[in-house]
N, C-alpha and C positions, 0 to 999 in steps of 0.2 A: 451667140453673144460674144462681145469682146472679152479678151482675157481678163480674168479676175486678178487684181493686183493686191497683194498683202499690204495692209496699212500697219497692223499691229499684231503681236503675239502676246497673249496674257496667260499666266500660270497662277492658279490659286490653290494653295495647300489647305486641306481640311482633314479633320479627324472625325470620322463618322461612327456613331455607335452601331454595333452589330446585333441584330436580333438573335443570331445564333453564334456565340463566340466559338472560334475554331481552335480545338485543342489537338495538338499533334505530338508525335514522339519527341520532337525537339523544342516544344514551347507552345504557348497559347497566344491567340490574337483575339482581343476583345473589342478593339476599335480598328476601323479600316482607315489607314493613312492614304488618302487619295489626292491626286493632283489633277485639278480641273484645267483643261487647256482650251483656249479659245483663239481662233483666228478671225480677225476682223479685216475686211477688205475695203478698198476705196469705193467699191460699188455698193457698199452697205450690207452685203451678205456676210453672215457669221457662221462659222462651223465650230463644232464642239467635240471633245473627246475627254476621256479620263484614264489615268493609269493608277495602279496600286503598288505602293512602294514597300509593302510587307511590314516594315517597321518605321515608326516615327523618326528613328535616327537618320533615315535617308530621305525624309520628306523635304526638308528645307534645302538639302544639297541638290536634289533633283530640280526643285523649284528655281534655285539660283542658276543652275546650268541652263535651263530654258530661258531665264531672264537674259543670260549672256548671249544666247543664240538669237534672241529677238532682232537685234540690229541686222543680222545676216539675212533675215527674211523680209525686212521692210523693203518694199518696192519690187519684190520678186513676183513673178506670175505664180498663182496658186495652182501649180501643176504637180501632183504628188510624185511622179516618177522623176521629174527634173529636180525637184527639191531633194529627193532622197539621194540622187547622184551627187548633187552639190554638197550636201551635208556629210555624206559618208566619206567623201574625199577629204574633208576637213579633219576627220578623225582616223585616217588610215594609219598613221604612224602610232598614235596612241592605242588604237584598237577599238572597233565598234562593238563593245560588249558592255555588260553591267548597266550602270546608270546612264551611260551615253546612249546605248541601244534603246533603253526605255524612253529617254527623252525624244530621240529621233522617231520612234514609233508613235509617240503621242502626236508629234507634228504631222506625221503621215496620216494618222486616223482623222485628225481635225481637218487636214487638207481635203481628204476624200469626202468628208461630211460637207465641207464648204462647197465643193464642186457639185455634189448631188443636190444640195439645196438650191444652188444657182440654176441648175437644170430643171428643177421642179420634180425631181425623181427621188424615190426612196433609194437608199444605198444599194439594195439588192437589184433594183431595176437598172441603176447606173452601171452595175457590174454585169448586166445581161441576163439576170435571173428573174424570178417572180416569187412573191410572198407565198409561203406555205407553212403549216404547222410543223415545227421541228421537234421531234421527240427529245425530251430532256431528262436529266436525272438529278435526283435530290442529293446534294453533296453535304455531308456532315463530318464531324470530327471524331476525336478519341474520347468518346462520351460514356464508356462503361455500359453495363447491362441495363440498368433501370432507365437511364435517359435514352440510350440507344433504342430500346423497345418502344418508348414513348414517341420518339421521332419516326420510327418505322410506321407507327399508326398515322402520323401526320402525312408521311409519304403516300400512303394508300389513300387517305382522304383527299389529297390534292391530285390524285390520278396518275402519279409517276409510276412508271413500270420498271424503274431501276433506282436503287439507292446506293450511294457510296459512303463508306465509313472509313475512318483512319484505323490502322492497326499498328503494331509495334509496341505492345505492352512488354513489361520486363520478361515475361515468360511466354512460351508457345501455348501453354495451358490457358493463360489469360486471354490470349488472342482467340483461341478456339471457343472459350466460354462466351465471350461477347459476340463473336461472329455467329455462332449457332443460335444464340438467343435472338439476335436481330433477324436472322433468316427465318426462325420460327414465327416471329411476329409478322413478317412479310408474307409468309405462306407462299401460295402460288400466284399471288397478286402482283409481285414485283421481284426482280432479280436483285442480287447484292454484289457489289464490287468492293474491294479493299485497297487502301492506299497506305504504303509503309513510309512514304516521305523519306526515302533514302536511308532508313535507320539501321539496316542490317548489313553484315558482311556477306560476301557471296556464299560461303559455306552455311551460314545461319539462314540466309534467304532460301537456299535449296532445301534445308531441313524443314523450314516452316511451309514453303510452297508445296512440298510433297505431302505434308500433313493436311493441307487445304484442298488437295487435288480431288478428293472424293465429294466435296461439298457443292460442286457445280457453280462456282462463282463466275460472274461475268468477266472479271479480270483481276489481276494483282498488279498494282501500280507502283512503280519506282521502288522495288524491293531493296536495291542497293544504290550506291553512289551514282548520281544521275549521269556522269560522264564516263562511267565504266561500261562501255559498250560491249567489250569482250565478256565481262562478268554477266551482264544482262543476257547476252547471247547464250551463255552456259545455262543460265536459269531457264530461259525460254526453251532450250533444246531438251532439258531434262525434266520438265514438268508438263502437265496436261492443260492446266489453267492458262488462258491467254495472258501474256505480259504486256503491260501498257507503259510507255514512257513518252517524254516529249515536252512537258511543260517548262522545262528549263533549258531548252535549246535556244541559244542566242544566235538567230539567223539560220537560214536554210543550209548553209555549209555544214553545220553541226547535224542537222537532220539527215543530210545526204550521207554523212559518215555513219550514222546510226543505222540507216537503212542498208548500207553496204555491209555492215557487220551482222545483219540479221539480229539486231539487238532486241527486237520486240515483235509481237504479233499485231499490235494496235499502236497508233500514234495519237498524240494529244498536244499539238502546238499551242502556245500561249500567244495571242495576237500582239501583246505588248512586247514580248521577247523575240518573237519570230520576225518582226519588222513591220508591224502595223498591217493595214489592209494589203499593201503591196507585197509584203513578205508572206502574208497568209496565202495569197493567190499563187505565189511560187511554191509554197509548201503543199498546197492542194494538188498542184501539177506533179510534184514528186510522189505524193501518196498515190495519185492516180496511176502513174507509170509503174509503181511497185505493186499496185492493186492491194494496198493496205488500208483498212478502215481507219478513218480519221475523225477523232472526237475533238471537242474544244475544251479550253481551260479558262474559267472565269469570263468576265466581260460579256455576259449573255446578251446585253442590249445590242452590241455590234456583231457578235459572233452568230446571232440568229440570222442576220443578213448573209454572213459569209458562208454558213453551213448550207444555205440554199443554192450556192454556186460551187460547192465542193463535191466533185464526182463520187468520192468514196465516203460521203458524210455518214457518221455513225451516231453519236449522241452528243447533245449540248449540255454542258455543265451549268446547273443552276445553283449558285451560291451568291446570294444577293448582297452586294457590297454597297451599292450606290443609291438604293431606293430612298433613303431619308433626304437626299439632296436633289431628287428629280421631281419635276412637275408631273410626269406620267411614267411611273415605274412599269416594267413589263408585267403582263398578266399571264399566269399559268392556267391553261385550260386543258383538262384531261391529260395532264402531264406533258403538255407541249407549249412552246412559246412561238408565236407567229411574229415575224418582224413587222414593224409599222409600215403602212403604205403612204404615209405623209413624206414630204421631202426630207432627205438626209437619213441619219441613223436613228432619229427619234429622241436624241438626248436634248433635254431642255432643263436648265438649272432652276431649282426653287431658290430664288435669291435670298429669301428670309432664312431658309435653312442653311444656305451657304454662309451667310453672315454669322449664324449661330455657331457653326462648327469650324469656322476659319481659324487657322493657326497664324498667329501674328509673328 
């Protein structure tokens, strides 16, 4: 078909209630600040994506940034790689990171969705893969013993073979008490991983990781500051439990630096921060070259497609942020999520819900 021409870019900020508020060592998230991004073309094809701004404080700023970018896209061909090259050049001096990177990734994801819909293909088919069930893990927060054990029961009921909880309580003893209680509730039916969300110094991370080494955890995630690759390398070298990092890499250059430093045993890019679909594919190539297992972070609707074309695919994170504003939320079957076979990524907004949660 003829080239798709972008007519309009829309960005809609919403605050969506979360079924499972996420408590971490650095704060709690009870509502998901999401930015819904739509590309409308002259040919009538529409593509959709969303990003998660973590805090409502950055929601309107990111929405305004996309509003300012809209005139640059009008009249352009909806060609993701060409768009990325053009937009990245605009921000070369400022730096393509933070909210800028998130906004550009949103455009990239929406552009890929538009192209897939126009071709009549699911996103995974557009990328040369095929739909399959993707093993997923049940991602939860810093919930204490009682709630952690209850959620472990739900993890088993839904067929997940892996659960992740937050750690980083004030003392190692509290970490151990919660981790052992949740592990006991999971039994042999599911593994457990823990996420420190960058809350420890390197010496304290080493102390706690060594204490966790005999528990057989699936991984320890971001035990220290995310950009301290040397520190993570020390932790990975001196502990037996696999170390996982990657959700905070802004672009594949950061991923390459971390891989070069041997900063972790496992990697977990975030599609919003790594550069959208285009960035993810570059990240998957890096992980493949290094033979490092690659998991996903958030956005399971789109990353289910991407994991199907990731050579070293590991586990898909299931932390449901967008279900309340979607017509067809993803379904978990036996702990797996299968990407849709309909055209695009499968994202369709529930317009009534969007109107209800929209931030003016």
